[in-house]
C-alpha positions, 0 to 999 in steps of 0.5 A, a space after each residue: 705631199 704625203 696624204 698621211 698628214 690627214 689621218 689626224 685632220 678631222 671635222 671641227 679642227 681649227 686651221 691657222 692659215 699661214 700665207 707665204 710671201 709671193 715675192 720678196 723676203 718671206 721673213 718679213 712678208 709671210 704671215 699668219 692671217 686667219 682661223 678656219 674650222 675644218 668642215 670635211 676632208 676628201 681624199 681618194 676622189 674617184 674622178 675629175 667630175 667628182 673633184 670639180 663637183 666637190 669644189 664648185 660651190 666653195 672654190 675661187 678657181 674656174 672649172 678649167 683651173 680645177 681640171 688643171 689641178 686634177 691633171 697636174 700629176 696623175 700619180 698624186 691626185 689632189 685632195 680637198 679640205 673644206 673649211 668654214 671661215 671663222 676669224 681674221 686675225 687683227 694683227 698678222 704676225 710675220 715669220 720673223 715674229 713667229 721664229 723670235 717667239 718660238 712658234 716656229 723653230 727657224 726659217 727652214 721649218 716654216 709651214 708647208 701644207 698641213 702641220 699640227 701645232 701645240 696648244 702653246 703655239 696656238 696661244 702664242 699666235 693669238 697673243 701675237 695677233 692681238 686676237 679678241 679672245 671672246 671670239 675664240 673657243 680653245 
């Protein structure tokens, strides 16, 4: 993944989590699930020990799994986006709904990695998810 996507990602930004299907047709099983707030973006991490140290208290991965990630592709080391959990969407719009409502253009343009969305796309996600807007500061 290109690291240039992080030039605009800053502490305090809202992240919309999109979970892709692990099996079956993603059209009906890939969903928007959660909102988070960026706490920090860490790039150009100097070594494996620093990577593990940055991840350790906030990761579901074991030290061995983190080492495997660090060493997966030596020419393209991992990065870290720290975030704070903010809100679980009460209803999870599917990829089909996101396409049908103009949030995503088509199945080929489904999110992969970090992509900026517009205020209108974010508002439509909140509407489709039946989010309680009293919890959302936009």
